[in-house]
Jmol script that loads the backbone (N, CA, C; Angstrom):
load data "model"
ATOM      1  N   MET A   1     -39.493  -7.025 -57.325  1.00  0.00           N
ATOM      2  CA  MET A   1     -38.600  -6.236 -56.510  1.00  0.00           C
ATOM      3  C   MET A   1     -37.178  -6.655 -56.852  1.00  0.00           C
ATOM      4  N   SER A   2     -36.306  -5.718 -57.126  1.00  0.00           N
ATOM      5  CA  SER A   2     -34.929  -6.023 -57.479  1.00  0.00           C
ATOM      6  C   SER A   2     -34.121  -6.337 -56.232  1.00  0.00           C
ATOM      7  N   PHE A   3     -32.941  -6.901 -56.448  1.00  0.00           N
ATOM      8  CA  PHE A   3     -32.042  -7.254 -55.338  1.00  0.00           C
ATOM      9  C   PHE A   3     -31.679  -6.019 -54.512  1.00  0.00           C
ATOM     10  N   GLY A   4     -31.397  -4.889 -55.152  1.00  0.00           N
ATOM     11  CA  GLY A   4     -31.049  -3.647 -54.455  1.00  0.00           C
ATOM     12  C   GLY A   4     -32.214  -3.124 -53.616  1.00  0.00           C
ATOM     13  N   THR A   5     -33.422  -3.245 -54.108  1.00  0.00           N
ATOM     14  CA  THR A   5     -34.598  -2.802 -53.368  1.00  0.00           C
ATOM     15  C   THR A   5     -34.807  -3.675 -52.132  1.00  0.00           C
ATOM     16  N   LYS A   6     -34.611  -5.017 -52.276  1.00  0.00           N
ATOM     17  CA  LYS A   6     -34.765  -5.926 -51.145  1.00  0.00           C
ATOM     18  C   LYS A   6     -33.787  -5.575 -50.025  1.00  0.00           C
ATOM     19  N   ILE A   7     -32.536  -5.288 -50.357  1.00  0.00           N
ATOM     20  CA  ILE A   7     -31.538  -4.921 -49.362  1.00  0.00           C
ATOM     21  C   ILE A   7     -31.948  -3.625 -48.663  1.00  0.00           C
ATOM     22  N   GLY A   8     -32.433  -2.647 -49.415  1.00  0.00           N
ATOM     23  CA  GLY A   8     -32.865  -1.384 -48.831  1.00  0.00           C
ATOM     24  C   GLY A   8     -34.003  -1.575 -47.844  1.00  0.00           C
ATOM     25  N   VAL A   9     -34.942  -2.462 -48.165  1.00  0.00           N
ATOM     26  CA  VAL A   9     -36.075  -2.721 -47.278  1.00  0.00           C
ATOM     27  C   VAL A   9     -35.594  -3.397 -45.994  1.00  0.00           C
ATOM     28  N   VAL A  10     -34.681  -4.366 -46.113  1.00  0.00           N
ATOM     29  CA  VAL A  10     -34.155  -5.068 -44.938  1.00  0.00           C
ATOM     30  C   VAL A  10     -33.373  -4.103 -44.050  1.00  0.00           C
ATOM     31  N   VAL A  11     -32.529  -3.249 -44.630  1.00  0.00           N
ATOM     32  CA  VAL A  11     -31.756  -2.281 -43.858  1.00  0.00           C
ATOM     33  C   VAL A  11     -32.693  -1.313 -43.137  1.00  0.00           C
ATOM     34  N   ALA A  12     -33.723  -0.837 -43.800  1.00  0.00           N
ATOM     35  CA  ALA A  12     -34.680   0.075 -43.180  1.00  0.00           C
ATOM     36  C   ALA A  12     -35.407  -0.599 -42.020  1.00  0.00           C
ATOM     37  N   ALA A  13     -35.785  -1.867 -42.181  1.00  0.00           N
ATOM     38  CA  ALA A  13     -36.481  -2.593 -41.115  1.00  0.00           C
ATOM     39  C   ALA A  13     -35.572  -2.791 -39.910  1.00  0.00           C
ATOM     40  N   VAL A  14     -34.303  -3.139 -40.131  1.00  0.00           N
ATOM     41  CA  VAL A  14     -33.357  -3.323 -39.036  1.00  0.00           C
ATOM     42  C   VAL A  14     -33.097  -1.995 -38.327  1.00  0.00           C
ATOM     43  N   ALA A  15     -32.951  -0.911 -39.070  1.00  0.00           N
ATOM     44  CA  ALA A  15     -32.722   0.407 -38.461  1.00  0.00           C
ATOM     45  C   ALA A  15     -33.926   0.814 -37.608  1.00  0.00           C
ATOM     46  N   SER A  16     -35.135   0.565 -38.089  1.00  0.00           N
ATOM     47  CA  SER A  16     -36.331   0.894 -37.316  1.00  0.00           C
ATOM     48  C   SER A  16     -36.398   0.085 -36.034  1.00  0.00           C
ATOM     49  N   ALA A  17     -36.044  -1.179 -36.074  1.00  0.00           N
ATOM     50  CA  ALA A  17     -36.058  -2.017 -34.874  1.00  0.00           C
ATOM     51  C   ALA A  17     -35.056  -1.506 -33.852  1.00  0.00           C
ATOM     52  N   GLY A  18     -33.886  -1.033 -34.304  1.00  0.00           N
ATOM     53  CA  GLY A  18     -32.888  -0.486 -33.392  1.00  0.00           C
ATOM     54  C   GLY A  18     -33.370   0.770 -32.703  1.00  0.00           C
ATOM     55  N   ILE A  19     -34.081   1.617 -33.406  1.00  0.00           N
ATOM     56  CA  ILE A  19     -34.633   2.836 -32.816  1.00  0.00           C
ATOM     57  C   ILE A  19     -35.703   2.479 -31.795  1.00  0.00           C
ATOM     58  N   LEU A  20     -36.553   1.511 -32.108  1.00  0.00           N
ATOM     59  CA  LEU A  20     -37.604   1.088 -31.194  1.00  0.00           C
ATOM     60  C   LEU A  20     -37.006   0.500 -29.921  1.00  0.00           C
ATOM     61  N   ALA A  21     -35.968  -0.301 -30.021  1.00  0.00           N
ATOM     62  CA  ALA A  21     -35.348  -0.920 -28.849  1.00  0.00           C
ATOM     63  C   ALA A  21     -34.661   0.110 -27.957  1.00  0.00           C
ATOM     64  N   ALA A  22     -34.203   1.209 -28.515  1.00  0.00           N
ATOM     65  CA  ALA A  22     -33.496   2.222 -27.734  1.00  0.00           C
ATOM     66  C   ALA A  22     -34.447   3.194 -27.036  1.00  0.00           C
ATOM     67  N   THR A  23     -35.723   3.160 -27.378  1.00  0.00           N
ATOM     68  CA  THR A  23     -36.695   4.065 -26.767  1.00  0.00           C
ATOM     69  C   THR A  23     -36.993   3.614 -25.349  1.00  0.00           C
ATOM     70  N   PRO A  24     -36.949   4.514 -24.343  1.00  0.00           N
ATOM     71  CA  PRO A  24     -37.250   4.124 -22.970  1.00  0.00           C
ATOM     72  C   PRO A  24     -38.675   3.611 -22.825  1.00  0.00           C
ATOM     73  N   ALA A  25     -38.862   2.686 -21.905  1.00  0.00           N
ATOM     74  CA  ALA A  25     -40.187   2.140 -21.646  1.00  0.00           C
ATOM     75  C   ALA A  25     -41.085   3.210 -21.035  1.00  0.00           C
ATOM     76  N   ALA A  26     -42.363   3.026 -21.181  1.00  0.00           N
ATOM     77  CA  ALA A  26     -43.331   3.962 -20.595  1.00  0.00           C
ATOM     78  C   ALA A  26     -43.278   3.856 -19.075  1.00  0.00           C
ATOM     79  N   ALA A  27     -43.730   4.899 -18.428  1.00  0.00           N
ATOM     80  CA  ALA A  27     -43.742   4.927 -16.966  1.00  0.00           C
ATOM     81  C   ALA A  27     -44.658   3.832 -16.434  1.00  0.00           C
ATOM     82  N   ALA A  28     -44.264   3.269 -15.303  1.00  0.00           N
ATOM     83  CA  ALA A  28     -45.065   2.251 -14.633  1.00  0.00           C
ATOM     84  C   ALA A  28     -45.478   2.790 -13.271  1.00  0.00           C
ATOM     85  N   GLN A  29     -46.511   2.182 -12.703  1.00  0.00           N
ATOM     86  CA  GLN A  29     -47.029   2.644 -11.414  1.00  0.00           C
ATOM     87  C   GLN A  29     -47.483   1.447 -10.591  1.00  0.00           C
ATOM     88  N   GLN A  30     -47.289   1.537  -9.277  1.00  0.00           N
ATOM     89  CA  GLN A  30     -47.736   0.493  -8.367  1.00  0.00           C
ATOM     90  C   GLN A  30     -48.278   1.155  -7.104  1.00  0.00           C
ATOM     91  N   CYS A  31     -49.402   0.665  -6.593  1.00  0.00           N
ATOM     92  CA  CYS A  31     -49.981   1.169  -5.350  1.00  0.00           C
ATOM     93  C   CYS A  31     -50.146   0.011  -4.372  1.00  0.00           C
ATOM     94  N   GLY A  32     -50.007   0.327  -3.103  1.00  0.00           N
ATOM     95  CA  GLY A  32     -50.183  -0.688  -2.082  1.00  0.00           C
ATOM     96  C   GLY A  32     -50.567  -0.047  -0.764  1.00  0.00           C
ATOM     97  N   SER A  33     -50.918  -0.890   0.188  1.00  0.00           N
ATOM     98  CA  SER A  33     -51.280  -0.410   1.520  1.00  0.00           C
ATOM     99  C   SER A  33     -50.193  -0.874   2.481  1.00  0.00           C
ATOM    100  N   LEU A  34     -49.398   0.064   2.973  1.00  0.00           N
ATOM    101  CA  LEU A  34     -48.306  -0.261   3.890  1.00  0.00           C
ATOM    102  C   LEU A  34     -48.844  -0.297   5.318  1.00  0.00           C
ATOM    103  N   SER A  35     -48.482  -1.332   6.061  1.00  0.00           N
ATOM    104  CA  SER A  35     -48.888  -1.457   7.464  1.00  0.00           C
ATOM    105  C   SER A  35     -47.815  -0.860   8.350  1.00  0.00           C
ATOM    106  N   GLY A  36     -48.233  -0.037   9.290  1.00  0.00           N
ATOM    107  CA  GLY A  36     -47.295   0.569  10.229  1.00  0.00           C
ATOM    108  C   GLY A  36     -46.868  -0.431  11.298  1.00  0.00           C
ATOM    109  N   PRO A  37     -45.661  -0.301  11.819  1.00  0.00           N
ATOM    110  CA  PRO A  37     -45.175  -1.239  12.836  1.00  0.00           C
ATOM    111  C   PRO A  37     -45.915  -1.125  14.168  1.00  0.00           C
ATOM    112  N   ALA A  38     -46.608  -0.019  14.393  1.00  0.00           N
ATOM    113  CA  ALA A  38     -47.394   0.170  15.615  1.00  0.00           C
ATOM    114  C   ALA A  38     -48.883   0.230  15.295  1.00  0.00           C
ATOM    115  N   GLY A  39     -49.281  -0.291  14.130  1.00  0.00           N
ATOM    116  CA  GLY A  39     -50.673  -0.294  13.710  1.00  0.00           C
ATOM    117  C   GLY A  39     -50.955   0.761  12.663  1.00  0.00           C
ATOM    118  N   GLY A  40     -52.120   0.668  12.074  1.00  0.00           N
ATOM    119  CA  GLY A  40     -52.537   1.606  11.046  1.00  0.00           C
ATOM    120  C   GLY A  40     -51.983   1.249   9.674  1.00  0.00           C
ATOM    121  N   THR A  41     -52.503   1.931   8.667  1.00  0.00           N
ATOM    122  CA  THR A  41     -52.072   1.697   7.288  1.00  0.00           C
ATOM    123  C   THR A  41     -51.878   3.020   6.557  1.00  0.00           C
ATOM    124  N   LEU A  42     -51.082   2.940   5.491  1.00  0.00           N
ATOM    125  CA  LEU A  42     -50.842   4.081   4.613  1.00  0.00           C
ATOM    126  C   LEU A  42     -50.989   3.605   3.178  1.00  0.00           C
ATOM    127  N   PRO A  43     -51.993   4.109   2.441  1.00  0.00           N
ATOM    128  CA  PRO A  43     -52.079   3.780   1.017  1.00  0.00           C
ATOM    129  C   PRO A  43     -51.047   4.619   0.260  1.00  0.00           C
ATOM    130  N   LEU A  44     -50.094   3.945  -0.381  1.00  0.00           N
ATOM    131  CA  LEU A  44     -48.987   4.641  -1.043  1.00  0.00           C
ATOM    132  C   LEU A  44     -48.845   4.142  -2.477  1.00  0.00           C
ATOM    133  N   CYS A  45     -48.561   5.056  -3.369  1.00  0.00           N
ATOM    134  CA  CYS A  45     -48.292   4.719  -4.772  1.00  0.00           C
ATOM    135  C   CYS A  45     -46.887   5.181  -5.125  1.00  0.00           C
ATOM    136  N   LYS A  46     -46.268   4.454  -6.046  1.00  0.00           N
ATOM    137  CA  LYS A  46     -44.966   4.863  -6.573  1.00  0.00           C
ATOM    138  C   LYS A  46     -44.985   4.652  -8.082  1.00  0.00           C
ATOM    139  N   SER A  47     -44.302   5.527  -8.774  1.00  0.00           N
ATOM    140  CA  SER A  47     -44.175   5.396 -10.219  1.00  0.00           C
ATOM    141  C   SER A  47     -42.702   5.447 -10.577  1.00  0.00           C
ATOM    142  N   TRP A  48     -42.365   4.900 -11.725  1.00  0.00           N
ATOM    143  CA  TRP A  48     -40.980   4.927 -12.171  1.00  0.00           C
ATOM    144  C   TRP A  48     -40.939   4.903 -13.688  1.00  0.00           C
ATOM    145  N   ASN A  49     -39.889   5.489 -14.210  1.00  0.00           N
ATOM    146  CA  ASN A  49     -39.671   5.543 -15.647  1.00  0.00           C
ATOM    147  C   ASN A  49     -38.198   5.260 -15.913  1.00  0.00           C
ATOM    148  N   TRP A  50     -37.908   4.217 -16.664  1.00  0.00           N
ATOM    149  CA  TRP A  50     -36.539   3.866 -17.037  1.00  0.00           C
ATOM    150  C   TRP A  50     -36.052   4.862 -18.069  1.00  0.00           C
ATOM    151  N   ASP A  51     -34.950   5.557 -17.789  1.00  0.00           N
ATOM    152  CA  ASP A  51     -34.448   6.560 -18.735  1.00  0.00           C
ATOM    153  C   ASP A  51     -33.228   6.086 -19.510  1.00  0.00           C
ATOM    154  N   GLY A  52     -32.951   4.803 -19.454  1.00  0.00           N
ATOM    155  CA  GLY A  52     -31.843   4.243 -20.220  1.00  0.00           C
ATOM    156  C   GLY A  52     -30.752   3.659 -19.353  1.00  0.00           C
ATOM    157  N   ASN A  53     -30.571   4.195 -18.132  1.00  0.00           N
ATOM    158  CA  ASN A  53     -29.545   3.631 -17.239  1.00  0.00           C
ATOM    159  C   ASN A  53     -29.999   3.588 -15.782  1.00  0.00           C
ATOM    160  N   ASP A  54     -31.111   4.245 -15.451  1.00  0.00           N
ATOM    161  CA  ASP A  54     -31.655   4.225 -14.092  1.00  0.00           C
ATOM    162  C   ASP A  54     -33.086   4.742 -14.141  1.00  0.00           C
ATOM    163  N   TYR A  55     -33.704   4.918 -12.976  1.00  0.00           N
ATOM    164  CA  TYR A  55     -35.108   5.308 -12.918  1.00  0.00           C
ATOM    165  C   TYR A  55     -35.308   6.717 -12.355  1.00  0.00           C
ATOM    166  N   ASP A  56     -36.337   7.360 -12.842  1.00  0.00           N
ATOM    167  CA  ASP A  56     -36.859   8.604 -12.294  1.00  0.00           C
ATOM    168  C   ASP A  56     -38.316   8.319 -11.940  1.00  0.00           C
ATOM    169  N   GLY A  57     -38.816   8.922 -10.880  1.00  0.00           N
ATOM    170  CA  GLY A  57     -40.199   8.647 -10.531  1.00  0.00           C
ATOM    171  C   GLY A  57     -40.723   9.506  -9.402  1.00  0.00           C
ATOM    172  N   LYS A  58     -41.893   9.119  -8.904  1.00  0.00           N
ATOM    173  CA  LYS A  58     -42.585   9.859  -7.854  1.00  0.00           C
ATOM    174  C   LYS A  58     -43.218   8.873  -6.888  1.00  0.00           C
ATOM    175  N   TRP A  59     -43.600   9.370  -5.695  1.00  0.00           N
ATOM    176  CA  TRP A  59     -44.428   8.617  -4.770  1.00  0.00           C
ATOM    177  C   TRP A  59     -45.430   9.569  -4.135  1.00  0.00           C
ATOM    178  N   TRP A  60     -46.576   9.028  -3.730  1.00  0.00           N
ATOM    179  CA  TRP A  60     -47.633   9.851  -3.154  1.00  0.00           C
ATOM    180  C   TRP A  60     -48.611   8.956  -2.399  1.00  0.00           C
ATOM    181  N   THR A  61     -49.371   9.573  -1.466  1.00  0.00           N
ATOM    182  CA  THR A  61     -50.407   8.835  -0.756  1.00  0.00           C
ATOM    183  C   THR A  61     -51.629   8.729  -1.661  1.00  0.00           C
ATOM    184  N   ASP A  62     -52.367   7.647  -1.488  1.00  0.00           N
ATOM    185  CA  ASP A  62     -53.517   7.374  -2.347  1.00  0.00           C
ATOM    186  C   ASP A  62     -54.781   7.233  -1.491  1.00  0.00           C
ATOM    187  N   GLY A  63     -54.946   8.145  -0.558  1.00  0.00           N
ATOM    188  CA  GLY A  63     -56.107   8.102   0.317  1.00  0.00           C
ATOM    189  C   GLY A  63     -55.698   8.410   1.739  1.00  0.00           C
ATOM    190  N   PRO A  64     -56.650   8.372   2.652  1.00  0.00           N
ATOM    191  CA  PRO A  64     -56.354   8.724   4.044  1.00  0.00           C
ATOM    192  C   PRO A  64     -55.526   7.649   4.747  1.00  0.00           C
ATOM    193  N   SER A  65     -54.696   8.102   5.658  1.00  0.00           N
ATOM    194  CA  SER A  65     -53.851   7.237   6.471  1.00  0.00           C
ATOM    195  C   SER A  65     -54.525   7.002   7.820  1.00  0.00           C
ATOM    196  N   THR A  66     -54.288   5.824   8.395  1.00  0.00           N
ATOM    197  CA  THR A  66     -54.758   5.545   9.765  1.00  0.00           C
ATOM    198  C   THR A  66     -53.562   5.309  10.681  1.00  0.00           C
ATOM    199  N   LEU A  67     -52.423   5.872  10.332  1.00  0.00           N
ATOM    200  CA  LEU A  67     -51.198   5.667  11.107  1.00  0.00           C
ATOM    201  C   LEU A  67     -51.213   6.464  12.407  1.00  0.00           C
ATOM    202  N   PRO A  68     -50.588   5.937  13.460  1.00  0.00           N
ATOM    203  CA  PRO A  68     -50.396   6.723  14.681  1.00  0.00           C
ATOM    204  C   PRO A  68     -49.511   7.939  14.387  1.00  0.00           C
ATOM    205  N   SER A  69     -49.597   8.955  15.207  1.00  0.00           N
ATOM    206  CA  SER A  69     -48.898  10.215  14.939  1.00  0.00           C
ATOM    207  C   SER A  69     -47.374  10.092  14.968  1.00  0.00           C
ATOM    208  N   GLN A  70     -46.827   9.087  15.612  1.00  0.00           N
ATOM    209  CA  GLN A  70     -45.365   8.937  15.692  1.00  0.00           C
ATOM    210  C   GLN A  70     -44.785   8.062  14.577  1.00  0.00           C
ATOM    211  N   THR A  71     -45.615   7.682  13.609  1.00  0.00           N
ATOM    212  CA  THR A  71     -45.152   6.859  12.487  1.00  0.00           C
ATOM    213  C   THR A  71     -44.715   7.754  11.338  1.00  0.00           C
ATOM    214  N   TYR A  72     -43.592   7.400  10.727  1.00  0.00           N
ATOM    215  CA  TYR A  72     -43.059   8.197   9.622  1.00  0.00           C
ATOM    216  C   TYR A  72     -42.596   7.276   8.504  1.00  0.00           C
ATOM    217  N   LEU A  73     -42.400   7.864   7.319  1.00  0.00           N
ATOM    218  CA  LEU A  73     -42.011   7.125   6.122  1.00  0.00           C
ATOM    219  C   LEU A  73     -40.510   7.245   5.893  1.00  0.00           C
ATOM    220  N   GLN A  74     -39.896   6.142   5.492  1.00  0.00           N
ATOM    221  CA  GLN A  74     -38.506   6.161   5.038  1.00  0.00           C
ATOM    222  C   GLN A  74     -38.461   5.593   3.626  1.00  0.00           C
ATOM    223  N   ARG A  75     -37.452   6.034   2.875  1.00  0.00           N
ATOM    224  CA  ARG A  75     -37.219   5.455   1.555  1.00  0.00           C
ATOM    225  C   ARG A  75     -35.758   5.051   1.451  1.00  0.00           C
ATOM    226  N   SER A  76     -35.522   4.066   0.632  1.00  0.00           N
ATOM    227  CA  SER A  76     -34.169   3.612   0.352  1.00  0.00           C
ATOM    228  C   SER A  76     -33.911   3.825  -1.133  1.00  0.00           C
ATOM    229  N   GLU A  77     -32.922   4.649  -1.440  1.00  0.00           N
ATOM    230  CA  GLU A  77     -32.517   4.892  -2.825  1.00  0.00           C
ATOM    231  C   GLU A  77     -31.155   4.241  -3.011  1.00  0.00           C
ATOM    232  N   ASP A  78     -31.121   3.152  -3.742  1.00  0.00           N
ATOM    233  CA  ASP A  78     -29.878   2.403  -3.974  1.00  0.00           C
ATOM    234  C   ASP A  78     -29.182   2.059  -2.654  1.00  0.00           C
ATOM    235  N   GLY A  79     -29.982   1.702  -1.631  1.00  0.00           N
ATOM    236  CA  GLY A  79     -29.443   1.281  -0.347  1.00  0.00           C
ATOM    237  C   GLY A  79     -29.202   2.394   0.650  1.00  0.00           C
ATOM    238  N   VAL A  80     -29.358   3.649   0.245  1.00  0.00           N
ATOM    239  CA  VAL A  80     -29.180   4.785   1.152  1.00  0.00           C
ATOM    240  C   VAL A  80     -30.547   5.135   1.740  1.00  0.00           C
ATOM    241  N   VAL A  81     -30.697   4.988   3.060  1.00  0.00           N
ATOM    242  CA  VAL A  81     -31.978   5.202   3.730  1.00  0.00           C
ATOM    243  C   VAL A  81     -32.131   6.667   4.120  1.00  0.00           C
ATOM    244  N   LYS A  82     -33.310   7.227   3.808  1.00  0.00           N
ATOM    245  CA  LYS A  82     -33.611   8.635   4.091  1.00  0.00           C
ATOM    246  C   LYS A  82     -34.988   8.735   4.709  1.00  0.00           C
ATOM    247  N   ASN A  83     -35.151   9.583   5.735  1.00  0.00           N
ATOM    248  CA  ASN A  83     -36.490   9.919   6.206  1.00  0.00           C
ATOM    249  C   ASN A  83     -37.175  10.690   5.095  1.00  0.00           C
ATOM    250  N   SER A  84     -38.468  10.486   4.931  1.00  0.00           N
ATOM    251  CA  SER A  84     -39.134  10.964   3.740  1.00  0.00           C
ATOM    252  C   SER A  84     -40.456  11.641   4.044  1.00  0.00           C
ATOM    253  N   SER A  85     -40.838  12.592   3.205  1.00  0.00           N
ATOM    254  CA  SER A  85     -42.192  13.132   3.257  1.00  0.00           C
ATOM    255  C   SER A  85     -43.119  12.084   2.618  1.00  0.00           C
ATOM    256  N   PHE A  86     -44.426  12.296   2.731  1.00  0.00           N
ATOM    257  CA  PHE A  86     -45.380  11.326   2.212  1.00  0.00           C
ATOM    258  C   PHE A  86     -45.644  11.481   0.716  1.00  0.00           C
ATOM    259  N   SER A  87     -44.948  12.401   0.067  1.00  0.00           N
ATOM    260  CA  SER A  87     -44.985  12.509  -1.388  1.00  0.00           C
ATOM    261  C   SER A  87     -43.683  13.171  -1.836  1.00  0.00           C
ATOM    262  N   GLY A  88     -43.290  12.874  -3.043  1.00  0.00           N
ATOM    263  CA  GLY A  88     -42.059  13.468  -3.561  1.00  0.00           C
ATOM    264  C   GLY A  88     -41.645  12.823  -4.866  1.00  0.00           C
ATOM    265  N   SER A  89     -40.428  13.102  -5.262  1.00  0.00           N
ATOM    266  CA  SER A  89     -39.904  12.542  -6.510  1.00  0.00           C
ATOM    267  C   SER A  89     -38.441  12.168  -6.324  1.00  0.00           C
ATOM    268  N   TYR A  90     -37.960  11.369  -7.244  1.00  0.00           N
ATOM    269  CA  TYR A  90     -36.556  10.954  -7.221  1.00  0.00           C
ATOM    270  C   TYR A  90     -36.032  10.879  -8.657  1.00  0.00           C
ATOM    271  N   GLN A  91     -34.714  10.933  -8.779  1.00  0.00           N
ATOM    272  CA  GLN A  91     -34.069  10.847 -10.089  1.00  0.00           C
ATOM    273  C   GLN A  91     -32.795  10.032  -9.971  1.00  0.00           C
ATOM    274  N   ASP A  92     -32.451   9.371 -11.060  1.00  0.00           N
ATOM    275  CA  ASP A  92     -31.181   8.648 -11.181  1.00  0.00           C
ATOM    276  C   ASP A  92     -31.012   7.586 -10.097  1.00  0.00           C
ATOM    277  N   VAL A  93     -32.040   6.760  -9.898  1.00  0.00           N
ATOM    278  CA  VAL A  93     -32.039   5.713  -8.882  1.00  0.00           C
ATOM    279  C   VAL A  93     -32.215   4.365  -9.573  1.00  0.00           C
ATOM    280  N   LYS A  94     -31.426   3.380  -9.181  1.00  0.00           N
ATOM    281  CA  LYS A  94     -31.555   2.042  -9.742  1.00  0.00           C
ATOM    282  C   LYS A  94     -32.572   1.200  -8.968  1.00  0.00           C
ATOM    283  N   LYS A  95     -32.693   1.422  -7.647  1.00  0.00           N
ATOM    284  CA  LYS A  95     -33.660   0.681  -6.844  1.00  0.00           C
ATOM    285  C   LYS A  95     -34.205   1.580  -5.740  1.00  0.00           C
ATOM    286  N   ILE A  96     -35.532   1.649  -5.644  1.00  0.00           N
ATOM    287  CA  ILE A  96     -36.174   2.442  -4.590  1.00  0.00           C
ATOM    288  C   ILE A  96     -37.157   1.567  -3.827  1.00  0.00           C
ATOM    289  N   ALA A  97     -37.232   1.778  -2.520  1.00  0.00           N
ATOM    290  CA  ALA A  97     -38.166   1.036  -1.673  1.00  0.00           C
ATOM    291  C   ALA A  97     -38.614   1.944  -0.538  1.00  0.00           C
ATOM    292  N   PHE A  98     -39.761   1.611   0.066  1.00  0.00           N
ATOM    293  CA  PHE A  98     -40.342   2.411   1.141  1.00  0.00           C
ATOM    294  C   PHE A  98     -40.689   1.525   2.327  1.00  0.00           C
ATOM    295  N   ARG A  99     -40.664   2.110   3.525  1.00  0.00           N
ATOM    296  CA  ARG A  99     -41.114   1.420   4.728  1.00  0.00           C
ATOM    297  C   ARG A  99     -41.611   2.456   5.730  1.00  0.00           C
ATOM    298  N   LEU A 100     -42.372   1.974   6.706  1.00  0.00           N
ATOM    299  CA  LEU A 100     -42.870   2.826   7.782  1.00  0.00           C
ATOM    300  C   LEU A 100     -42.114   2.509   9.060  1.00  0.00           C
ATOM    301  N   CYS A 101     -41.789   3.539   9.824  1.00  0.00           N
ATOM    302  CA  CYS A 101     -41.113   3.383  11.111  1.00  0.00           C
ATOM    303  C   CYS A 101     -41.916   4.132  12.169  1.00  0.00           C
ATOM    304  N   ASP A 102     -41.794   3.695  13.415  1.00  0.00           N
ATOM    305  CA  ASP A 102     -42.514   4.338  14.504  1.00  0.00           C
ATOM    306  C   ASP A 102     -41.543   4.690  15.624  1.00  0.00           C
ATOM    307  N   ARG A 103     -41.552   5.960  16.021  1.00  0.00           N
ATOM    308  CA  ARG A 103     -40.637   6.450  17.062  1.00  0.00           C
ATOM    309  C   ARG A 103     -40.915   5.816  18.429  1.00  0.00           C
ATOM    310  N   LEU A 104     -42.190   5.659  18.799  1.00  0.00           N
ATOM    311  CA  LEU A 104     -42.529   5.104  20.109  1.00  0.00           C
ATOM    312  C   LEU A 104     -42.277   3.593  20.169  1.00  0.00           C
ATOM    313  N   ALA A 105     -42.611   2.887  19.102  1.00  0.00           N
ATOM    314  CA  ALA A 105     -42.390   1.442  19.064  1.00  0.00           C
ATOM    315  C   ALA A 105     -40.920   1.110  18.789  1.00  0.00           C
ATOM    316  N   ASN A 106     -40.180   2.080  18.268  1.00  0.00           N
ATOM    317  CA  ASN A 106     -38.754   1.918  17.957  1.00  0.00           C
ATOM    318  C   ASN A 106     -38.494   0.748  17.010  1.00  0.00           C
ATOM    319  N   ARG A 107     -39.326   0.657  15.973  1.00  0.00           N
ATOM    320  CA  ARG A 107     -39.120  -0.379  14.950  1.00  0.00           C
ATOM    321  C   ARG A 107     -39.730   0.077  13.617  1.00  0.00           C
ATOM    322  N   CYS A 108     -39.370  -0.667  12.568  1.00  0.00           N
ATOM    323  CA  CYS A 108     -39.830  -0.348  11.213  1.00  0.00           C
ATOM    324  C   CYS A 108     -40.472  -1.576  10.589  1.00  0.00           C
ATOM    325  N   SER A 109     -41.321  -1.340   9.602  1.00  0.00           N
ATOM    326  CA  SER A 109     -41.932  -2.417   8.835  1.00  0.00           C
ATOM    327  C   SER A 109     -40.947  -2.912   7.790  1.00  0.00           C
ATOM    328  N   GLY A 110     -41.334  -3.917   7.027  1.00  0.00           N
ATOM    329  CA  GLY A 110     -40.499  -4.408   5.936  1.00  0.00           C
ATOM    330  C   GLY A 110     -40.538  -3.444   4.756  1.00  0.00           C
ATOM    331  N   TRP A 111     -39.550  -3.573   3.883  1.00  0.00           N
ATOM    332  CA  TRP A 111     -39.459  -2.698   2.694  1.00  0.00           C
ATOM    333  C   TRP A 111     -40.487  -3.109   1.664  1.00  0.00           C
ATOM    334  N   TRP A 112     -41.051  -2.097   0.991  1.00  0.00           N
ATOM    335  CA  TRP A 112     -41.967  -2.291  -0.121  1.00  0.00           C
ATOM    336  C   TRP A 112     -41.449  -1.530  -1.314  1.00  0.00           C
TER     337      TRP A 112
END
end "model"
wireframe off; spacefill off
backbone 0.3
color backbone group
């Protein structure tokens, strides 16, 4: 292999590594069972995909809930708390978390 060929191979390998490093990671998923502040549980899953500067993803229930009727879901997107449906999607978020709150008990669970 000549000196010029060796340089070409090294440049091609470095360029390929740069392209690989710039590719967003594959989507990830996590499921858990959230406990309501007034009893009961909610099996919830969340997924996220890094798009280069923040996350896009979804959340959904993963089975039947045993929550009391006055319990509801909240989500925090970059610290902004929103009442939430039990499934949905989000975009352009750096940090997302979920918790359950109960109107009658007037309290919320910890963030997940």
